[in-house]
ROSERO-990671 format. One record per residue (C-alpha): x, y, z; residue number from 1. Coordinates in Angstrom, 2 decimals, padded with zeros to 5 digits. Layout:
// residues N
(atom (X,Y,Z),NUM)
...
***
This chain:
// residues 250
(atom (-000.49,008.68,-021.90),1)
(atom (001.84,010.70,-019.76),2)
(atom (004.34,008.34,-018.12),3)
(atom (003.63,007.23,-014.15),4)
(atom (005.65,007.46,-011.84),5)
(atom (007.30,003.91,-010.37),6)
(atom (006.96,002.29,-006.69),7)
(atom (009.91,-000.16,-006.48),8)
(atom (009.01,-002.21,-003.66),9)
(atom (011.53,-005.26,-002.70),10)
(atom (010.51,-008.07,000.92),11)
(atom (012.00,-009.06,003.26),12)
(atom (011.03,-011.38,005.84),13)
(atom (011.87,-013.41,008.79),14)
(atom (014.05,-011.17,011.05),15)
(atom (012.65,-008.42,010.33),16)
(atom (014.51,-006.16,013.28),17)
(atom (017.58,-007.47,012.03),18)
(atom (017.00,-006.08,008.25),19)
(atom (016.61,-002.84,009.74),20)
(atom (019.60,-002.42,011.37),21)
(atom (021.42,-004.29,008.35),22)
(atom (019.20,-001.65,006.06),23)
(atom (020.73,000.97,008.02),24)
(atom (016.84,002.23,009.82),25)
(atom (017.46,001.13,012.90),26)
(atom (019.16,004.38,014.49),27)
(atom (016.73,006.73,012.65),28)
(atom (013.26,008.18,013.37),29)
(atom (010.19,005.95,013.67),30)
(atom (007.11,006.81,012.55),31)
(atom (004.56,003.20,014.67),32)
(atom (000.95,003.05,013.63),33)
(atom (-001.82,001.11,013.12),34)
(atom (-003.73,-000.15,010.05),35)
(atom (-007.31,-002.23,009.90),36)
(atom (-008.28,-002.73,006.06),37)
(atom (-011.77,-003.28,005.04),38)
(atom (-013.65,-006.34,003.61),39)
(atom (-016.86,-007.84,002.71),40)
(atom (-018.29,-009.44,006.33),41)
(atom (-020.29,-012.30,004.81),42)
(atom (-016.45,-013.01,002.31),43)
(atom (-014.02,-013.13,005.13),44)
(atom (-016.66,-014.79,006.94),45)
(atom (-015.88,-018.02,004.60),46)
(atom (-012.57,-017.22,004.80),47)
(atom (-012.37,-014.76,001.22),48)
(atom (-011.27,-011.12,000.46),49)
(atom (-014.50,-010.82,-002.60),50)
(atom (-012.40,-006.65,-002.61),51)
(atom (-009.48,-007.00,-002.61),52)
(atom (-010.17,-010.01,-005.36),53)
(atom (-012.11,-007.40,-007.17),54)
(atom (-008.81,-004.89,-006.57),55)
(atom (-010.38,-002.72,-004.21),56)
(atom (-008.02,-001.51,-001.42),57)
(atom (-009.49,000.20,001.20),58)
(atom (-007.02,001.11,004.40),59)
(atom (-007.23,002.85,007.56),60)
(atom (-004.20,004.07,009.29),61)
(atom (-004.57,005.32,012.29),62)
(atom (-001.87,006.55,014.63),63)
(atom (001.90,008.78,014.60),64)
(atom (000.44,012.48,014.06),65)
(atom (-003.07,012.26,011.49),66)
(atom (-004.97,009.48,010.48),67)
(atom (-005.89,009.04,006.67),68)
(atom (-008.23,006.49,004.80),69)
(atom (-007.01,005.23,002.06),70)
(atom (-009.34,003.34,-001.37),71)
(atom (-007.28,001.82,-003.85),72)
(atom (-007.70,000.73,-006.86),73)
(atom (-005.12,-002.35,-007.54),74)
(atom (-004.06,-003.16,-010.18),75)
(atom (-006.56,-000.82,-012.38),76)
(atom (-006.08,000.49,-015.97),77)
(atom (-005.98,003.69,-017.30),78)
(atom (-009.12,003.07,-019.68),79)
(atom (-010.86,002.68,-016.16),80)
(atom (-009.71,006.01,-014.45),81)
(atom (-012.34,008.32,-016.33),82)
(atom (-013.59,012.59,-014.76),83)
(atom (-010.91,014.53,-012.65),84)
(atom (-009.54,010.99,-011.58),85)
(atom (-008.17,010.25,-015.54),86)
(atom (-005.36,012.69,-013.91),87)
(atom (-004.05,013.13,-010.06),88)
(atom (-004.04,015.72,-007.75),89)
(atom (-004.33,017.34,-004.69),90)
(atom (-006.56,019.81,-003.04),91)
(atom (-006.17,019.26,000.90),92)
(atom (-007.56,016.74,002.55),93)
(atom (-007.05,015.06,-000.61),94)
(atom (-004.06,013.29,-001.57),95)
(atom (-004.73,011.65,-005.57),96)
(atom (-002.04,008.91,-007.13),97)
(atom (-002.06,007.08,-010.85),98)
(atom (002.21,005.06,-010.32),99)
(atom (002.84,001.56,-011.31),100)
(atom (003.31,-000.82,-008.65),101)
(atom (006.64,-003.30,-009.03),102)
(atom (006.96,-006.33,-006.92),103)
(atom (010.24,-008.45,-008.40),104)
(atom (008.28,-009.19,-011.54),105)
(atom (004.66,-008.16,-011.10),106)
(atom (004.00,-004.66,-012.31),107)
(atom (-000.04,-002.81,-011.94),108)
(atom (-001.38,000.02,-011.87),109)
(atom (-002.76,001.74,-009.10),110)
(atom (-004.49,004.45,-008.23),111)
(atom (-005.48,005.36,-005.00),112)
(atom (-006.59,008.96,-002.77),113)
(atom (-005.49,008.98,000.35),114)
(atom (-008.29,011.16,002.87),115)
(atom (-006.30,013.03,006.10),116)
(atom (-007.91,012.70,009.22),117)
(atom (-007.07,014.06,012.98),118)
(atom (-004.96,011.88,014.75),119)
(atom (-007.16,009.41,015.88),120)
(atom (-010.42,011.01,014.22),121)
(atom (-011.46,006.67,012.96),122)
(atom (-010.20,005.60,015.17),123)
(atom (-014.33,004.41,015.93),124)
(atom (-014.58,003.43,012.33),125)
(atom (-012.21,000.79,012.94),126)
(atom (-013.83,-000.89,016.51),127)
(atom (-015.94,-004.19,016.34),128)
(atom (-019.36,-003.69,014.71),129)
(atom (-018.56,-000.44,013.44),130)
(atom (-018.97,000.31,009.71),131)
(atom (-016.22,001.07,008.51),132)
(atom (-017.90,002.97,005.37),133)
(atom (-019.75,005.73,006.63),134)
(atom (-015.99,006.48,007.08),135)
(atom (-015.30,007.16,003.29),136)
(atom (-015.82,010.11,001.89),137)
(atom (-018.23,011.07,-001.17),138)
(atom (-015.17,011.40,-003.45),139)
(atom (-014.01,008.62,-002.16),140)
(atom (-017.46,007.76,-002.76),141)
(atom (-017.08,009.25,-005.95),142)
(atom (-013.62,007.63,-007.24),143)
(atom (-015.04,004.79,-006.52),144)
(atom (-018.37,004.96,-007.99),145)
(atom (-017.19,006.51,-011.46),146)
(atom (-013.92,003.66,-011.48),147)
(atom (-015.43,000.66,-010.24),148)
(atom (-018.91,001.21,-010.30),149)
(atom (-019.40,-002.91,-009.49),150)
(atom (-017.17,-002.54,-006.81),151)
(atom (-020.04,-003.02,-003.42),152)
(atom (-019.29,-000.97,000.04),153)
(atom (-022.29,-002.74,002.12),154)
(atom (-021.70,-005.12,004.66),155)
(atom (-017.58,-004.73,005.15),156)
(atom (-015.77,-005.53,008.56),157)
(atom (-012.51,-004.01,009.54),158)
(atom (-009.64,-006.90,009.58),159)
(atom (-006.83,-005.27,011.92),160)
(atom (-004.79,-004.25,013.33),161)
(atom (-001.81,-004.23,011.88),162)
(atom (000.78,-002.98,014.10),163)
(atom (003.10,-001.03,011.01),164)
(atom (006.64,000.62,011.46),165)
(atom (007.57,002.82,009.25),166)
(atom (011.06,005.31,008.60),167)
(atom (011.64,007.16,005.88),168)
(atom (014.88,008.15,003.08),169)
(atom (017.13,005.45,003.71),170)
(atom (020.29,005.77,002.05),171)
(atom (021.34,002.59,000.14),172)
(atom (024.39,003.29,-001.90),173)
(atom (023.02,006.13,-004.01),174)
(atom (019.20,005.64,-003.06),175)
(atom (016.95,006.90,-000.32),176)
(atom (014.69,003.52,000.32),177)
(atom (011.76,004.18,002.77),178)
(atom (011.56,000.92,005.06),179)
(atom (008.01,-000.71,006.24),180)
(atom (008.11,-003.32,008.52),181)
(atom (004.09,-004.77,009.02),182)
(atom (003.43,-006.68,011.78),183)
(atom (000.19,-008.94,012.26),184)
(atom (-001.07,-012.84,013.99),185)
(atom (002.59,-014.88,012.51),186)
(atom (004.13,-012.63,009.98),187)
(atom (006.09,-010.59,009.89),188)
(atom (007.74,-008.33,006.83),189)
(atom (009.81,-006.36,005.35),190)
(atom (008.92,-003.43,002.84),191)
(atom (012.44,-001.53,001.07),192)
(atom (010.73,001.08,-001.35),193)
(atom (011.85,003.68,-003.88),194)
(atom (009.91,005.97,-006.03),195)
(atom (011.21,006.72,-009.76),196)
(atom (009.39,009.82,-011.29),197)
(atom (009.39,009.94,-015.24),198)
(atom (011.56,012.87,-016.33),199)
(atom (010.18,015.90,-019.21),200)
(atom (012.60,014.62,-021.97),201)
(atom (011.94,010.56,-020.92),202)
(atom (009.87,008.53,-023.71),203)
(atom (007.97,005.25,-022.48),204)
(atom (011.70,002.70,-023.74),205)
(atom (013.45,005.47,-022.75),206)
(atom (011.31,005.39,-018.86),207)
(atom (011.51,001.79,-018.01),208)
(atom (014.59,001.35,-018.61),209)
(atom (015.36,003.97,-016.06),210)
(atom (013.08,002.20,-013.74),211)
(atom (014.89,-001.17,-014.42),212)
(atom (017.78,-000.20,-013.38),213)
(atom (016.57,001.23,-009.89),214)
(atom (015.05,-002.52,-009.45),215)
(atom (018.32,-004.24,-009.78),216)
(atom (020.81,-001.36,-008.13),217)
(atom (017.51,-001.54,-004.47),218)
(atom (017.77,-005.76,-004.61),219)
(atom (021.22,-005.26,-004.98),220)
(atom (021.38,-002.54,-001.97),221)
(atom (019.28,-004.91,-000.50),222)
(atom (021.44,-007.98,-000.61),223)
(atom (024.36,-007.11,-000.46),224)
(atom (024.21,-006.21,003.37),225)
(atom (023.05,-009.84,004.25),226)
(atom (019.46,-009.13,003.82),227)
(atom (017.67,-012.12,002.10),228)
(atom (014.58,-011.01,-000.19),229)
(atom (011.25,-012.49,-000.04),230)
(atom (010.29,-015.74,-002.05),231)
(atom (006.84,-014.89,-002.18),232)
(atom (005.69,-013.26,-005.57),233)
(atom (002.01,-011.52,-003.66),234)
(atom (001.53,-008.49,-002.86),235)
(atom (002.01,-007.88,001.50),236)
(atom (-001.37,-006.67,001.48),237)
(atom (-003.09,-009.44,000.25),238)
(atom (-000.39,-012.36,002.08),239)
(atom (-001.89,-010.40,005.67),240)
(atom (-005.83,-009.88,004.78),241)
(atom (-005.98,-013.74,003.29),242)
(atom (-004.11,-014.41,006.96),243)
(atom (-006.62,-012.63,008.93),244)
(atom (-009.39,-014.02,007.02),245)
(atom (-008.43,-017.49,007.70),246)
(atom (-008.25,-016.37,011.34),247)
(atom (-011.63,-014.67,011.36),248)
(atom (-013.07,-017.53,009.95),249)
(atom (-012.22,-019.83,012.73),250)
***
């Protein structure tokens, strides 16, 4: 089975503006977007996130250029990715990725199918009372039916907006990192991420060792600039959705 690219993440919280500055992101071009996630309406009413608990993420990104809608399985297994979804592809307006997602000691496989849309085309889908599932494309629906057949997409509600500020390709020593700040409710996060791609000559052991070295380099580069890494093991998506669902229950 082919080796998968690895996205390595390091999370920061607290004074996000100071961290952005310390990491060299403040003076670079920024993309500002609004992000919503679709969740089960009845679950949210009880302060729960059933879709996320089932390993399914439905994300809307609006603003700062074209919109996009992502359907992601995380965590997933290679075995459940069947048919055309067993291998990555890029066919306008779709991008389908399979990769490892590393954050601290947590390592999972993720598969995401992104569909691009014209700017602001998804705004109506996230309005109060709208059905977010109505904007899910037929190919994305096929992806879920084939690879996560137990998932139900009726009775969804959009949670957000989360304010996102993203800076790409920031040099950190010999790394190029993407910085993305999220702000919603009382939560502020900064995610610092890099991607490591396998080389043709890599075997699994060599590639894992190289990715682990890059992960240590990333963590060291952040700390050396006086930025404290988060102690939370949960993903920022889970923390934000749990907070929003809790607010909805209140």
